[in-house]
N, C-alpha and C positions, 0 to 999 in steps of 0.2 A: 516093332524097335529097330530105330536105325541104327545096324549094328557100325557102323564108321563114326559117327557122331562121341557113340558110347567109350569107343577106344581110343577115341582124342583124347576126352575127358578123361579117363583111367589113366593115360600117359601122362598126362600133363600133370593132374596130380600126384601121382605117382614120383614124377621126376622131380617137382616142389620137395616132397618130403624128402625125398637120394638129396637132393639139394642141402636142406637142411641137417642134414647127418652128416655132408661133407663139408661145411661150416662149423659145426659143433666139432669133426674131426679136426680140423686144421688148426682153430683156436683151441684145441686140446693138446697139440703134438708141437705147435709152436708155444715156448718156454722161455723168456727174457730172463728170469733169474737165475740166480747162480746155484740154488738150493734147489737137488737131487731129491728127488721123491721115488722110489722104488715103488714104493707100494702101491699107488697112485696113480703112476703109469701102469702097473697090472690091473688096476679098478678103471681106468680108463678105457683099458685093452679091450677088456670084459663088457663091459656097456656099452661099448661102439660096437662089437662083435653082436652084441645081443639086440640093439638096435639096428642094425643089418638082417640079418635073420628074420625079428620081427616084420620088417618093412617087406622082406620078400615072400614071407606068407602070406603078408595081407594083400602084396600087388599079386602073388599068385590066385587066390581067394576073388580078389574080383575082377580077375582077367577070366578065369574058371564061369565064374557062377552069373554075371553079366546081366545084372540087375540094376536099374537107376539108385537104388537106395545106399548101395555098397558103397560106392565112392566117398560119400560123406559121412558116412557111418564107420568105415575104415576106418577113414582120416580123423573122426575127433575120437574113437577111439585109442587110436594108436598115437595120438597126443598127449591122452589122457594117462594113459600105460606109459610112457614114455615119460612124462613129467614125475607120475609117481616111485619110477624105478629110483631116476636122476637123484628127489627130493626126500625120498625115505629109505628104497631099500637100499641103494648104494652108500648113504652115510652109516646106516645101521649097522653092515657089514665091515665096513671099514672101523666102527670103534670095535666089532666086535674081533675084528684082526688085531686092532693095537691095544687093546686092553690084558 
């Protein structure tokens, strides 16, 4: 196994994931509407914290194990879990809190 090429792939893939989290964070913070939603701000902060922790664990696991299948599988699993949390879990929790 070529260690340098594996490290480059892992770093690039995880920088792309971190960039996606950064874009999501930027557009979650920039709000041009005058209506303030403190509950939504708390959920956004929790979601971004969860995504960052999940990204850090994924990155550490890929870097430590150094198997070529992990960058692909880890990235796909990360995206699936993130979409599930953003699309199902967060609206459900928000509905429970507001009810």
